[in-house]
Structure formats: structure tokens, C-alpha cells
All heavy atoms as an XYZ file, in Angstrom:
930
protein
N     -53.584     33.086      1.663
C     -53.806     31.843      2.349
C     -52.483     31.354      2.952
O     -51.464     31.338      2.280
C     -54.356     30.828      1.357
C     -54.728     29.559      2.009
S     -55.818     28.682      0.895
C     -55.551     27.079      1.479
N     -52.543     30.972      4.201
C     -51.340     30.566      4.920
C     -51.206     29.045      4.881
O     -52.173     28.322      5.085
C     -51.460     31.056      6.362
C     -50.177     31.018      7.099
C     -50.343     31.648      8.484
O     -51.454     31.816      8.950
N     -49.246     31.982      9.084
N     -49.936     28.572      4.630
C     -49.699     27.129      4.549
C     -49.074     26.636      5.850
O     -48.237     27.325      6.434
C     -48.761     26.830      3.394
C     -49.401     27.172      2.057
C     -48.460     26.985      0.916
N     -47.989     25.591      0.834
C     -47.119     25.152     -0.035
N     -46.595     25.977     -0.913
N     -46.760     23.903     -0.065
N     -49.432     25.466      6.281
C     -48.843     24.866      7.467
C     -47.505     24.237      7.106
O     -47.362     23.620      6.065
C     -49.748     23.788      8.044
C     -50.948     24.308      8.760
C     -51.667     23.137      9.416
C     -52.836     23.619     10.224
N     -53.530     22.496     10.866
N     -46.532     24.430      7.986
C     -45.236     23.783      7.771
C     -45.253     22.426      8.448
O     -45.698     22.289      9.580
C     -44.109     24.633      8.362
C     -43.862     25.903      7.590
S     -42.442     26.788      8.225
C     -41.146     25.631      7.945
N     -44.751     21.433      7.758
C     -44.669     20.096      8.327
C     -43.228     19.840      8.780
O     -42.279     20.226      8.115
C     -45.082     19.054      7.306
C     -46.550     19.118      6.964
C     -46.939     17.976      6.054
C     -48.424     18.058      5.773
N     -48.849     16.947      4.925
N     -43.110     19.186      9.916
C     -41.792     18.870     10.467
C     -41.673     17.352     10.521
O     -42.561     16.668     11.040
C     -41.641     19.475     11.879
C     -40.284     19.123     12.463
C     -41.825     20.977     11.834
N     -40.565     16.854     10.011
C     -40.361     15.403     10.017
C     -40.013     14.934     11.422
O     -39.664     15.723     12.298
C     -39.221     15.014      9.060
O     -38.008     15.577      9.539
C     -39.518     15.494      7.649
N     -40.069     13.650     11.625
C     -39.732     13.071     12.925
C     -38.282     13.324     13.294
O     -37.962     13.594     14.457
N     -37.402     13.240     12.320
C     -35.985     13.479     12.595
C     -35.742     14.933     12.992
O     -34.955     15.208     13.895
C     -35.137     13.117     11.374
C     -33.670     13.312     11.611
C     -32.969     12.426     12.418
C     -32.994     14.386     11.052
C     -31.619     12.610     12.653
C     -31.648     14.577     11.283
C     -30.958     13.679     12.083
N     -36.407     15.872     12.331
C     -36.251     17.279     12.683
C     -36.728     17.526     14.112
O     -36.097     18.270     14.864
C     -37.014     18.160     11.706
N     -37.833     16.906     14.504
C     -38.309     17.028     15.880
C     -37.274     16.468     16.858
O     -37.009     17.055     17.900
C     -39.619     16.273     16.047
C     -40.783     16.946     15.392
C     -42.040     16.152     15.640
N     -43.114     16.677     14.807
C     -44.166     16.007     14.429
N     -44.303     14.740     14.805
N     -45.087     16.562     13.690
N     -36.708     15.312     16.498
C     -35.684     14.696     17.347
C     -34.483     15.631     17.520
O     -33.988     15.820     18.634
C     -35.238     13.363     16.735
C     -34.096     12.725     17.455
C     -34.293     12.083     18.669
C     -32.816     12.760     16.913
C     -33.241     11.494     19.331
C     -31.758     12.178     17.568
C     -31.972     11.541     18.783
N     -34.003     16.233     16.442
C     -32.854     17.138     16.500
C     -33.172     18.358     17.358
O     -32.356     18.787     18.173
C     -32.404     17.553     15.082
C     -31.400     18.674     15.129
C     -31.847     16.360     14.333
N     -34.352     18.910     17.207
C     -34.743     20.082     17.998
C     -34.807     19.733     19.480
O     -34.280     20.465     20.326
C     -36.088     20.643     17.496
C     -35.915     21.244     16.095
C     -36.640     21.691     18.458
C     -37.224     21.579     15.404
N     -35.411     18.594     19.802
C     -35.504     18.180     21.202
C     -34.119     17.912     21.779
O     -33.810     18.315     22.900
C     -36.420     16.945     21.344
C     -36.310     16.327     22.727
C     -37.854     17.327     21.052
N     -33.256     17.240     21.032
C     -31.911     16.941     21.524
C     -31.079     18.209     21.711
O     -30.237     18.268     22.602
C     -31.193     15.961     20.592
C     -31.785     14.560     20.629
S     -31.934     13.869     22.287
C     -30.250     13.658     22.719
N     -31.310     19.218     20.879
C     -30.587     20.483     21.027
C     -30.967     21.179     22.332
O     -30.193     21.964     22.866
C     -30.871     21.393     19.836
N     -32.130     20.862     22.832
C     -32.573     21.459     24.090
C     -32.270     20.537     25.269
O     -31.764     20.981     26.297
C     -34.092     21.764     24.020
C     -34.345     22.828     22.950
C     -34.620     22.219     25.371
C     -35.809     23.020     22.617
N     -32.526     19.246     25.133
C     -32.405     18.309     26.241
C     -30.950     17.983     26.568
O     -30.589     17.886     27.747
C     -33.195     17.014     25.933
C     -32.926     15.935     26.959
C     -34.673     17.322     25.869
N     -30.104     17.803     25.587
C     -28.720     17.378     25.827
C     -27.949     18.373     26.699
O     -27.312     17.957     27.674
C     -28.000     17.130     24.505
N     -27.963     19.679     26.412
C     -27.247     20.597     27.298
C     -27.820     20.628     28.715
O     -27.070     20.703     29.685
C     -27.412     21.960     26.630
C     -27.730     21.671     25.214
C     -28.455     20.376     25.221
N     -29.123     20.529     28.838
C     -29.737     20.524     30.166
C     -29.311     19.272     30.936
O     -28.986     19.342     32.127
C     -31.274     20.624     30.053
C     -31.671     22.006     29.520
C     -31.943     20.359     31.399
C     -33.133     22.141     29.182
N     -29.276     18.135     30.256
C     -28.855     16.896     30.904
C     -27.384     16.975     31.309
O     -27.003     16.522     32.401
C     -29.079     15.713     29.969
N     -26.545     17.555     30.471
C     -25.122     17.692     30.787
C     -24.919     18.591     32.004
O     -24.149     18.271     32.903
C     -24.353     18.243     29.582
C     -22.883     18.416     29.861
C     -22.028     17.328     29.838
C     -22.353     19.660     30.175
C     -20.687     17.466     30.106
C     -21.010     19.818     30.447
C     -20.178     18.716     30.412
O     -18.855     18.857     30.689
N     -25.615     19.704     32.035
C     -25.499     20.628     33.169
C     -25.989     19.941     34.448
O     -25.346     20.036     35.498
C     -26.283     21.928     32.892
C     -25.583     22.727     31.785
C     -26.412     22.773     34.151
C     -26.407     23.889     31.264
N     -27.105     19.232     34.361
C     -27.621     18.520     35.531
C     -26.662     17.456     36.032
O     -26.425     17.330     37.235
N     -26.075     16.689     35.126
C     -25.118     15.652     35.523
C     -23.859     16.267     36.123
O     -23.295     15.734     37.084
C     -24.759     14.785     34.318
N     -23.430     17.390     35.589
C     -22.250     18.060     36.134
C     -22.505     18.537     37.553
O     -21.662     18.363     38.438
C     -21.854     19.247     35.261
O     -21.432     18.817     33.998
N     -23.650     19.146     37.786
C     -23.979     19.597     39.139
C     -24.117     18.412     40.092
O     -23.715     18.487     41.244
C     -25.249     20.436     39.153
C     -25.013     21.861     38.748
C     -25.571     22.380     37.595
C     -24.219     22.704     39.509
C     -25.351     23.683     37.213
C     -23.982     24.008     39.146
C     -24.560     24.499     37.992
O     -24.333     25.784     37.619
N     -24.661     17.308     39.606
C     -24.806     16.115     40.430
C     -23.433     15.587     40.841
O     -23.262     15.083     41.946
C     -25.580     15.043     39.672
C     -25.796     13.783     40.470
C     -26.771     13.724     41.452
C     -25.019     12.656     40.236
C     -26.970     12.567     42.196
C     -25.200     11.502     40.972
C     -26.184     11.474     41.945
O     -26.358     10.330     42.677
N     -22.439     15.684     39.957
C     -21.088     15.225     40.243
C     -20.275     16.256     41.008
O     -19.084     16.064     41.229
C     -20.358     14.859     38.946
C     -20.931     13.606     38.341
O     -21.412     12.733     39.046
N     -20.883     13.506     37.021
N     -20.872     17.379     41.384
C     -20.175     18.378     42.186
C     -19.360     19.348     41.365
O     -18.442     19.970     41.886
N     -19.637     19.483     40.100
C     -18.915     20.408     39.237
C     -19.865     21.525     38.813
O     -21.063     21.447     39.026
C     -18.401     19.672     37.995
C     -17.494     18.510     38.323
C     -17.207     17.654     37.103
O     -17.778     17.939     36.023
O     -16.444     16.709     37.233
N     -19.308     22.559     38.233
C     -20.133     23.644     37.712
C     -20.365     23.373     36.226
O     -19.467     23.526     35.407
C     -19.434     24.982     37.922
C     -20.281     26.158     37.498
O     -21.460     25.937     37.145
O     -19.785     27.296     37.514
N     -21.579     22.965     35.884
C     -21.894     22.576     34.514
C     -21.766     23.704     33.518
O     -21.278     23.521     32.404
N     -22.193     24.890     33.904
C     -22.114     26.037     32.995
C     -20.659     26.403     32.735
O     -20.269     26.699     31.604
C     -22.918     27.216     33.561
C     -24.399     26.830     33.619
C     -22.719     28.470     32.726
C     -25.285     27.823     34.320
N     -19.827     26.368     33.789
C     -18.398     26.653     33.604
C     -17.748     25.592     32.720
O     -16.875     25.907     31.906
C     -17.691     26.728     34.952
N     -18.188     24.336     32.862
C     -17.652     23.267     32.008
C     -17.984     23.523     30.544
O     -17.145     23.346     29.659
C     -18.205     21.905     32.423
C     -17.597     21.399     33.704
O     -16.565     21.887     34.144
N     -18.242     20.431     34.313
N     -19.212     23.943     30.280
C     -19.610     24.238     28.901
C     -18.814     25.426     28.361
O     -18.338     25.399     27.225
C     -21.125     24.487     28.815
C     -21.880     23.180     29.053
C     -21.514     25.066     27.462
C     -23.380     23.319     29.103
N     -18.646     26.442     29.181
C     -17.853     27.595     28.749
C     -16.421     27.179     28.445
O     -15.827     27.643     27.475
C     -17.862     28.686     29.818
C     -19.167     29.444     29.905
C     -19.076     30.530     30.959
C     -20.359     31.316     31.062
N     -20.271     32.364     32.089
N     -15.881     26.300     29.272
C     -14.514     25.829     29.040
C     -14.426     25.012     27.753
O     -13.477     25.156     26.984
C     -14.040     24.997     30.230
C     -12.656     24.482     30.088
N     -11.560     25.314     30.148
C     -12.178     23.241     29.865
C     -10.467     24.592     29.965
N     -10.822     23.332     29.796
N     -15.432     24.156     27.519
C     -15.449     23.361     26.292
C     -15.531     24.249     25.046
O     -14.927     23.959     24.020
C     -16.616     22.380     26.302
C     -16.485     21.183     27.235
C     -17.789     20.407     27.278
C     -15.355     20.284     26.792
N     -16.318     25.316     25.154
C     -16.474     26.223     24.021
C     -15.340     27.240     23.917
O     -15.232     27.944     22.920
C     -17.820     26.953     24.114
C     -19.059     26.054     24.038
C     -20.317     26.884     24.252
C     -19.119     25.326     22.711
N     -14.515     27.325     24.958
C     -13.383     28.244     24.939
C     -13.759     29.685     25.223
O     -13.041     30.602     24.835
N     -14.867     29.898     25.918
C     -15.274     31.272     26.205
C     -15.111     31.607     27.679
O     -15.608     32.619     28.149
C     -16.747     31.525     25.780
C     -17.698     30.541     26.445
C     -16.877     31.487     24.285
C     -19.159     30.800     26.144
N     -14.378     30.751     28.416
C     -14.156     31.054     29.825
C     -13.038     32.074     29.974
O     -12.255     32.310     29.075
C     -13.847     29.789     30.610
C     -12.605     29.075     30.111
O     -12.162     29.389     28.990
O     -12.100     28.214     30.823
N     -12.965     32.671     31.130
C     -11.975     33.716     31.379
C     -10.751     33.164     32.104
O      -9.961     33.914     32.641
C     -12.597     34.823     32.221
C     -13.698     35.545     31.503
C     -14.277     36.618     32.379
C     -15.415     37.328     31.665
N     -16.055     38.326     32.508
N     -10.598     31.848     32.150
C      -9.459     31.255     32.822
C      -9.741     30.929     34.272
O      -8.943     30.311     34.936
N     -10.876     31.351     34.807
C     -11.238     31.028     36.175
C     -11.992     29.708     36.176
O     -12.877     29.495     35.374
C     -12.143     32.104     36.788
C     -11.421     33.430     36.971
O     -10.184     33.385     37.094
O     -12.091     34.463     36.998
N     -11.626     28.846     37.095
C     -12.373     27.614     37.261
C     -13.170     27.716     38.541
O     -12.902     28.539     39.397
C     -11.431     26.390     37.338
O     -10.531     26.580     38.425
C     -10.682     26.213     36.043
N     -14.137     26.859     38.664
C     -14.990     26.875     39.838
C     -14.992     25.482     40.429
O     -15.167     24.508     39.719
C     -16.426     27.308     39.453
C     -17.333     27.266     40.660
C     -16.419     28.673     38.824
N     -14.769     25.398     41.735
C     -14.747     24.111     42.394
C     -15.809     24.073     43.472
O     -16.180     25.091     44.040
C     -13.373     23.858     43.024
C     -12.266     23.724     41.999
C     -10.923     23.507     42.652
O     -10.851     23.505     43.893
O      -9.953     23.349     41.917
N     -16.267     22.864     43.772
C     -17.264     22.687     44.809
C     -16.555     22.637     46.148
O     -15.609     21.890     46.327
C     -18.010     21.379     44.550
C     -19.185     21.183     45.405
S     -20.467     22.237     44.796
C     -21.868     21.465     45.518
N     -16.980     23.458     47.099
C     -16.374     23.488     48.410
C     -17.478     23.658     49.441
O     -18.095     24.700     49.517
C     -15.360     24.620     48.502
C     -14.563     24.594     49.783
O     -14.661     23.655     50.557
N     -13.776     25.612     49.999
N     -17.732     22.611     50.236
C     -18.779     22.670     51.265
C     -20.128     23.056     50.679
O     -20.810     23.949     51.176
C     -18.402     23.631     52.380
C     -17.135     23.207     53.103
O     -16.875     21.991     53.168
O     -16.420     24.086     53.601
N     -20.530     22.403     49.605
C     -21.826     22.620     48.947
C     -22.012     24.035     48.408
O     -23.122     24.518     48.256
C     -22.987     22.280     49.890
C     -23.016     20.807     50.221
O     -22.532     20.022     49.378
O     -23.508     20.440     51.289
N     -20.950     24.737     48.127
C     -21.064     26.044     47.471
C     -19.896     26.170     46.502
O     -18.849     25.586     46.698
C     -21.094     27.197     48.461
C     -19.952     27.231     49.413
C     -20.217     28.214     50.547
N     -19.335     27.925     51.641
C     -18.156     28.482     51.810
N     -17.733     29.403     50.974
N     -17.394     28.148     52.812
N     -20.107     26.925     45.472
C     -19.082     27.061     44.452
C     -18.136     28.188     44.836
O     -18.544     29.279     45.194
C     -19.716     27.339     43.085
C     -20.451     26.156     42.558
C     -21.820     26.130     42.554
C     -19.766     25.049     42.099
C     -22.505     25.040     42.087
C     -20.437     23.958     41.631
C     -21.820     23.948     41.629
N     -16.840     27.880     44.759
C     -15.811     28.844     45.117
C     -14.881     28.987     43.928
O     -14.334     27.998     43.442
C     -15.012     28.351     46.343
C     -13.912     29.330     46.689
C     -15.942     28.125     47.522
N     -14.668     30.203     43.425
C     -13.738     30.366     42.311
C     -12.316     30.038     42.738
O     -11.919     30.331     43.867
C     -13.861     31.837     41.920
C     -14.835     32.442     42.845
C     -15.300     31.427     43.812
N     -11.596     29.404     41.854
C     -10.199     29.093     42.135
C      -9.369     29.361     40.898
O      -9.881     29.523     39.806
C     -10.050     27.632     42.563
O     -10.366     26.789     41.496
N      -8.048     29.370     41.091
C      -7.164     29.612     39.959
C      -6.936     28.334     39.187
O      -7.266     27.248     39.641
C      -5.828     30.153     40.466
C      -5.977     31.542     41.048
C      -4.673     32.015     41.557
N      -4.480     31.350     42.853
C      -3.365     31.389     43.538
N      -2.332     32.020     43.075
N      -3.266     30.783     44.695
N      -6.365     28.447     38.005
C      -6.048     27.279     37.186
C      -5.091     26.368     37.932
O      -4.303     26.804     38.762
C      -5.415     27.696     35.863
C      -6.397     28.395     34.959
O      -7.588     28.026     34.947
O      -5.961     29.321     34.273
N      -5.129     25.073     37.608
C      -4.237     24.131     38.254
C      -2.778     24.461     37.970
O      -1.922     24.324     38.823
C      -4.541     22.711     37.791
C      -5.779     22.135     38.420
C      -5.915     20.681     38.062
C      -7.084     20.091     38.811
N      -7.181     18.652     38.606
N      -2.490     24.893     36.762
C      -1.105     25.198     36.404
C      -0.554     26.309     37.280
O       0.570     26.236     37.774
C      -1.005     25.584     34.935
N      -1.337     27.359     37.497
C      -0.839     28.464     38.307
C      -0.741     28.059     39.765
O       0.142     28.524     40.482
C      -1.740     29.688     38.150
O      -3.034     29.416     38.641
N      -1.624     27.174     40.245
C      -1.542     26.754     41.641
C      -0.310     25.884     41.866
O       0.299     25.945     42.927
C      -2.809     26.025     42.067
O      -2.932     24.811     41.374
N       0.062     25.076     40.877
C       1.273     24.265     41.001
C       2.502     25.150     41.024
O       3.435     24.916     41.790
C       1.352     23.223     39.865
C       0.267     22.162     40.073
C       2.720     22.572     39.806
C       0.152     21.182     38.949
N       2.513     26.187     40.214
C       3.645     27.107     40.204
C       3.800     27.815     41.534
O       4.912     28.130     41.962
C       3.479     28.128     39.080
C       3.586     27.538     37.698
C       3.210     28.528     36.606
O       2.858     29.662     36.939
O       3.266     28.136     35.444
N       2.681     28.054     42.222
C       2.717     28.768     43.484
C       3.197     27.907     44.643
O       3.640     28.429     45.660
C       1.331     29.334     43.819
C       0.924     30.441     42.870
O       1.802     30.981     42.168
O      -0.276     30.759     42.822
N       3.102     26.592     44.495
C       3.538     25.721     45.582
C       5.051     25.800     45.714
O       5.786     25.813     44.746
C       3.133     24.279     45.304
C       1.663     24.029     45.424
C       1.329     22.575     45.138
O       2.167     21.832     44.640
N       0.112     22.182     45.447
N       5.505     25.825     46.949
C       6.948     25.851     47.134
C       7.518     24.444     47.039
O       6.792     23.451     47.030
C       7.309     26.512     48.458
C       6.760     25.778     49.666
O       5.863     24.949     49.484
O       7.242     26.035     50.780
N       8.807     24.373     46.967
C       9.490     23.101     46.727
C       9.258     22.117     47.864
O       9.088     20.916     47.636
C      10.996     23.361     46.577
C      11.787     22.155     46.179
C      13.240     22.486     45.947
O      13.551     23.600     45.509
O      14.067     21.603     46.224
N       9.208     22.598     49.086
C       9.016     21.718     50.246
C       7.651     21.027     50.209
O       7.539     19.839     50.473
C       9.158     22.517     51.539
C       9.121     21.673     52.785
C      10.282     20.700     52.879
O      11.377     20.989     52.352
O      10.077     19.620     53.465
N       6.627     21.775     49.839
C       5.291     21.198     49.747
C       5.253     20.121     48.681
O       4.676     19.042     48.888
C       4.257     22.289     49.426
O       4.361     23.325     50.385
C       2.852     21.732     49.420
N       5.871     20.387     47.562
C       5.893     19.407     46.483
C       6.691     18.168     46.892
O       6.321     17.042     46.547
C       6.450     20.040     45.217
C       5.536     21.122     44.657
S       6.208     21.961     43.233
C       5.819     20.763     41.976
N       7.773     18.357     47.630
C       8.587     17.231     48.096
C       7.774     16.357     49.056
O       7.803     15.127     48.970
C       9.848     17.738     48.780
C      10.800     16.610     49.187
C      12.128     17.110     49.718
N      12.889     17.664     48.614
C      13.398     18.895     48.576
N      13.231     19.708     49.583
N      14.080     19.310     47.538
N       7.027     16.992     49.965
C       6.189     16.231     50.896
C       5.126     15.444     50.145
O       4.838     14.294     50.476
C       5.534     17.173     51.908
C       6.491     17.713     52.939
C       5.776     18.648     53.895
C       6.740     19.249     54.890
N       6.069     20.194     55.801
N       4.549     16.072     49.157
C       3.534     15.384     48.365
C       4.142     14.199     47.622
O       3.540     13.124     47.548
C       2.893     16.360     47.376
C       1.747     15.765     46.608
C       1.079     16.773     45.696
O       1.154     17.976     45.946
O       0.471     16.317     44.712
N       5.328     14.375     47.080
C       6.015     13.285     46.383
C       6.304     12.134     47.334
O       6.094     10.959     46.991
C       7.310     13.794     45.754
C       8.176     12.758     45.043
C       7.411     12.152     43.867
C       9.477     13.378     44.579
N       6.770     12.433     48.549
C       7.048     11.389     49.530
C       5.776     10.627     49.897
O       5.793      9.403     50.032
C       7.692     11.993     50.776
C       9.104     12.480     50.552
C       9.657     13.242     51.747
O       8.939     13.382     52.765
O      10.802     13.704     51.658
N       4.678     11.355     50.058
C       3.412     10.704     50.382
C       2.969      9.798     49.247
O       2.487      8.674     49.478
C       2.345     11.757     50.675
N       3.149     10.247     47.997
C       2.770      9.430     46.842
C       3.661      8.194     46.732
O       3.185      7.104     46.403
C       2.849     10.263     45.554
C       1.842     11.380     45.471
C       0.418     10.876     45.408
O       0.145      9.794     44.915
N      -0.497     11.674     45.942
N       4.956      8.349     47.015
C       5.864      7.201     46.971
C       5.507      6.189     48.055
O       5.552      4.975     47.822
C       7.310      7.662     47.118
C       7.835      8.368     45.891
C       9.235      8.941     46.084
O       9.695      9.051     47.248
O       9.855      9.283     45.066
N       5.135      6.689     49.242
C       4.728      5.800     50.330
C       3.474      5.030     49.928
O       3.384      3.821     50.140
C       4.468      6.615     51.598
C       4.079      5.789     52.781
C       3.850      6.662     53.998
C       3.377      5.819     55.173
N       3.059      6.645     56.347
N       2.515      5.710     49.337
C       1.276      5.066     48.890
C       1.578      4.021     47.815
O       0.998      2.938     47.796
C       0.310      6.129     48.362
C      -0.969      5.589     47.815
C      -1.891      5.109     48.911
N      -3.153      4.708     48.310
C      -3.827      3.643     48.664
N      -3.418      2.896     49.661
N      -4.947      3.328     48.072
N       2.512      4.340     46.911
C       2.904      3.404     45.861
C       3.494      2.130     46.458
O       3.161      1.020     46.033
C       3.902      4.063     44.904
C       4.441      3.200     43.779
C       3.326      2.784     42.841
C       5.525      3.939     43.025
N       4.348      2.273     47.459
C       4.950      1.105     48.106
C       3.887      0.262     48.800
O       3.921     -0.968     48.741
C       6.032      1.534     49.104
C       7.280      2.074     48.455
C       7.921      1.067     47.515
O       7.994     -0.141     47.854
O       8.354      1.486     46.424
N       2.923      0.921     49.464
C       1.833      0.186     50.107
C       1.041     -0.604     49.071
O       0.688     -1.765     49.296
C       0.898      1.156     50.837
C       1.501      1.784     52.072
C       0.591      2.855     52.662
O      -0.511      3.096     52.122
O       0.991      3.451     53.671
N       0.750      0.011     47.934
C      -0.004     -0.666     46.888
C       0.783     -1.818     46.283
O       0.211     -2.862     45.951
C      -0.419      0.330     45.809
C      -1.479      1.345     46.238
C      -1.684      2.388     45.149
C      -2.784      0.669     46.581
N       2.099     -1.658     46.160
C       2.923     -2.751     45.645
C       2.901     -3.942     46.602
O       2.791     -5.091     46.173
C       4.366     -2.279     45.432
C       4.552     -1.437     44.201
C       6.010     -1.027     44.042
C       6.222     -0.207     42.789
N       7.626      0.213     42.642
N       3.001     -3.657     47.918
C       2.961     -4.745     48.900
C       1.605     -5.446     48.874
O       1.532     -6.682     48.917
C       3.246     -4.206     50.306
C       4.713     -3.900     50.561
C       4.978     -3.672     52.029
N       4.270     -2.517     52.565
C       4.733     -1.275     52.580
N       5.925     -1.023     52.077
N       4.029     -0.285     53.095
N       0.533     -4.669     48.782
C      -0.798     -5.259     48.720
C      -0.966     -6.096     47.459
O      -1.538     -7.193     47.491
C      -1.866     -4.169     48.766
C      -3.271     -4.712     48.761
C      -4.336     -3.631     48.796
O      -3.994     -2.432     48.798
O      -5.525     -4.002     48.808
N      -0.446     -5.601     46.345
C      -0.523     -6.331     45.086
C       0.211     -7.662     45.203
O      -0.299     -8.707     44.767
C       0.068     -5.472     43.965
C      -0.160     -6.067     42.603
O      -0.906     -7.007     42.434
N       0.504     -5.500     41.613
N       1.386     -7.642     45.798
C       2.168     -8.869     45.953
C       1.440     -9.855     46.867
O       1.382    -11.060     46.585
C       3.553     -8.544     46.524
C       4.496     -9.715     46.531
C       4.774    -10.272     45.147
O       4.827     -9.485     44.177
O       4.926    -11.503     45.037
N       0.855     -9.351     47.954
C       0.098    -10.209     48.867
C      -1.087    -10.852     48.148
O      -1.337    -12.055     48.284
C      -0.402     -9.387     50.058
C      -1.186    -10.202     51.079
C      -1.770     -9.336     52.177
N      -2.682     -8.307     51.694
C      -3.958     -8.496     51.378
N      -4.491     -9.705     51.474
N      -4.710     -7.502     50.952
N      -1.778    -10.074     47.348
C      -2.929    -10.609     46.624
C      -2.504    -11.633     45.570
O      -3.199    -12.633     45.345
C      -3.726     -9.470     45.983
C      -4.473     -8.566     46.970
C      -5.061     -7.363     46.238
C      -5.547     -9.336     47.695
N      -1.366    -11.396     44.917
C      -0.867    -12.379     43.945
C      -0.557    -13.717     44.623
O      -0.880    -14.784     44.098
C       0.375    -11.849     43.241
C       0.100    -10.788     42.216
C       1.430    -10.308     41.596
N       1.240     -9.137     40.801
C       1.024     -9.149     39.491
N       0.981    -10.292     38.851
N       0.856     -8.029     38.836
N       0.088    -13.644     45.805
C       0.389    -14.877     46.542
C      -0.899    -15.587     46.943
O      -1.002    -16.810     46.848
C       1.220    -14.563     47.782
C       2.647    -14.194     47.489
C       3.405    -13.862     48.754
C       4.824    -13.425     48.439
N       5.566    -13.021     49.648
N      -1.861    -14.818     47.404
C      -3.139    -15.387     47.816
C      -3.833    -16.076     46.640
O      -4.383    -17.168     46.788
C      -4.018    -14.270     48.379
C      -5.222    -14.742     49.143
C      -5.957    -13.591     49.789
O      -5.322    -12.792     50.497
O      -7.182    -13.509     49.562
N      -3.797    -15.453     45.475
C      -4.415    -16.046     44.291
C      -3.701    -17.337     43.898
O      -4.342    -18.345     43.586
C      -4.427    -15.033     43.119
C      -4.752    -15.719     41.804
C      -5.412    -13.926     43.395
N      -2.385    -17.323     43.928
C      -1.656    -18.542     43.550
C      -1.927    -19.664     44.550
O      -2.045    -20.828     44.160
C      -0.161    -18.263     43.429
O       0.391    -17.965     44.688
N      -2.047    -19.323     45.853
C      -2.382    -20.342     46.841
C      -3.770    -20.917     46.582
O      -3.981    -22.131     46.677
C      -2.316    -19.759     48.253
C      -0.914    -19.437     48.719
C      -0.893    -18.669     50.035
O      -1.981    -18.383     50.590
O       0.204    -18.353     50.505
N      -4.716    -20.054     46.259
C      -6.081    -20.511     45.982
C      -6.122    -21.369     44.724
O      -6.844    -22.364     44.658
C      -7.044    -19.323     45.839
C      -7.196    -18.490     47.079
C      -7.917    -19.245     48.169
C      -8.075    -18.360     49.383
N      -8.670    -19.039     50.513
N      -5.337    -20.997     43.718
C      -5.282    -21.802     42.499
C      -4.676    -23.176     42.788
O      -5.149    -24.196     42.266
C      -4.474    -21.078     41.415
C      -5.189    -19.896     40.817
C      -4.328    -19.123     39.827
O      -3.085    -19.319     39.818
O      -4.905    -18.321     39.085
N      -3.635    -23.203     43.626
C      -3.011    -24.469     43.998
C      -4.004    -25.337     44.771
O      -4.131    -26.540     44.522
C      -1.763    -24.211     44.848
C      -1.008    -25.462     45.241
C      -0.388    -26.133     44.043
O      -0.015    -25.492     43.067
N      -0.263    -27.454     44.113
N      -4.734    -24.713     45.689
C      -5.732    -25.437     46.474
C      -6.840    -25.980     45.568
O      -7.295    -27.128     45.736
C      -6.321    -24.486     47.515
C      -7.294    -25.120     48.484
C      -7.801    -24.124     49.495
O      -7.074    -23.188     49.858
O      -8.966    -24.309     49.940
N      -7.251    -25.170     44.583
C      -8.279    -25.602     43.657
C      -7.802    -26.778     42.807
O      -8.547    -27.747     42.592
C      -8.696    -24.435     42.755
C      -9.816    -24.684     41.774
C     -11.100    -25.023     42.519
C     -10.024    -23.481     40.883
N      -6.577    -26.715     42.337
C      -6.065    -27.830     41.526
C      -5.914    -29.102     42.367
O      -6.142    -30.202     41.874
C      -4.728    -27.453     40.878
O      -3.742    -27.286     41.863
N      -5.554    -28.958     43.640
C      -5.479    -30.122     44.537
C      -6.846    -30.744     44.740
O      -6.996    -31.967     44.762
C      -4.882    -29.741     45.898
C      -3.400    -29.445     45.805
O      -2.735    -29.853     44.863
N      -2.880    -28.744     46.796
N      -7.868    -29.900     44.886
C      -9.232    -30.410     45.056
C      -9.727    -31.092     43.803
O     -10.465    -32.082     43.879
C     -10.173    -29.282     45.464
C     -10.000    -28.745     46.884
C     -10.886    -27.513     47.089
C     -10.342    -29.808     47.894
N      -9.346    -30.589     42.634
C      -9.750    -31.221     41.370
C      -9.102    -32.579     41.203
O      -9.682    -33.495     40.633
C      -9.394    -30.318     40.186
C     -10.313    -29.152     40.010
C      -9.932    -28.364     38.790
C     -10.859    -27.188     38.580
N     -10.469    -26.394     37.391
N      -7.861    -32.703     41.675
C      -7.124    -33.971     41.538
C      -7.640    -35.062     42.472
O      -7.388    -36.226     42.242
C      -5.634    -33.747     41.779
C      -4.986    -32.940     40.680
O      -5.487    -32.904     39.550
N      -3.897    -32.288     41.001
N      -8.356    -34.693     43.521
C      -8.842    -35.692     44.484
C     -10.009    -36.443     43.983
O     -10.801    -36.397     43.271
C      -9.223    -35.035     45.799
C      -8.026    -34.569     46.557
C      -8.419    -33.909     47.889
O      -9.593    -33.762     48.181
N      -7.423    -33.524     48.646
């Protein structure tokens, strides 16, 4: 005589999550333009060192970031640094302008409250 196995609600939940969670992660990764399977392989440490990037709606293998940085010559890195410094200065000026604007608005608000 064969007996039926009973499964608790928690066991069902664990089984479903073991199936649904990886599928949801892979789907979200693809939605964000990444390779979900490669991400899982990287998390588990079973990748071969190749990464995959999204390029024009197709996946293109690329080298690790560390090796690509090593391959860049000094001039390219210097240009990139100058561009980043220029962007930093622009952001500092914008930040200062916004701070002045906020203080003016606060002063105007306090003047209106005093009236």
C-alpha cells in the first residue's frame, strides 16, 4: 500500500521561491540591459572571466574592466581625468548657485512671514 506524502505550506513556499526567484532575477537583469545568466555565474564564481555587455540590443563579450583600464594609454586617461575635473567644477558652480537661490528664497519667505 502506497502512502501519500504531505507537504506543508512553508515547504511549498520554499520550492516555489527556489524556482521563481532566479527567474525573476534573470528577467530583471535582462530588463536592465545586463546578462542575467552571466551575472549569476559571476555571483557563483563559475564564470571564465569574460563579461558580457549590452551593445545595440545585442550582447557582446568584453574583457574585464581591470584589463581594459590597463590597456588604456596615459593620454586617454589624462583626457578622461580632465573631462571629469571639468564636470566636477560645473557641478560645484551649480551647487553654489542653488545654495544662493535657496538662501534667497528662505529670506523671502521669512520676510513674508514677518509682514
